C-alpha positions, 0 to 999 in steps of 0.5 A: 494170950492172943496169938492172932486176930483176923478180920474179913469183909466180903461183898455178898454179890461177889459170892452170888456171882461166883455161885451163878457162874460155877454153881454148886462147884463153887460151894463144894470148893469153899465149904466142908461136908457139914457146911455143905449140908447146911448150905443145901438145906438153906438154899433149897428154902431161900436162895438168898439165905444160901448165898449169905451162908456161903459169904459168911463162911468165906469171910470167916475162913479168910479171917481165920487164915489171917489170924493163924498167919498162914493165908490160904497155904498148907495146912490151911485149906478151904475145906479143912476149916469149917464154920459151924453152929452150936445148938445155941446158934453161936458159930465155932470153928471145926478143923479137920486133917492136917490143919487140925493136927497143926493147930492142936499141936500149937495148943491154940483155941479160936473164937469166931464171930460172923454177921451179914447184911444184905450187901456184906458179910463180916467176920472176926477171929481171935486165936489164943493160947490155951 
């Protein structure tokens, strides 16, 4: 049974401006440790890929927070929710700390889809009971 659905769209230039203004501090606020490693690798190779990576993660975390009906309040934090990729490339949500405990306690599962174009990143999250 579906518990919640979340959708978010993010303007990539907004994330680019934040990264320009605040540098790595912005990425470190929004991304978890495993996401940061991917962002650094992508940014080192192609700066625009790094920006789009942060935009998709920002969007997916917003969509997830809507799907669980918490918004960005405890136990939901930017860094406790990571959007990672399976070896196949499929995105998935990995939770940490209090958010993981809270979410698992409810017996929920989350499904995420992310996409980006040059101007926008969009994400959809569906949360269901196990």
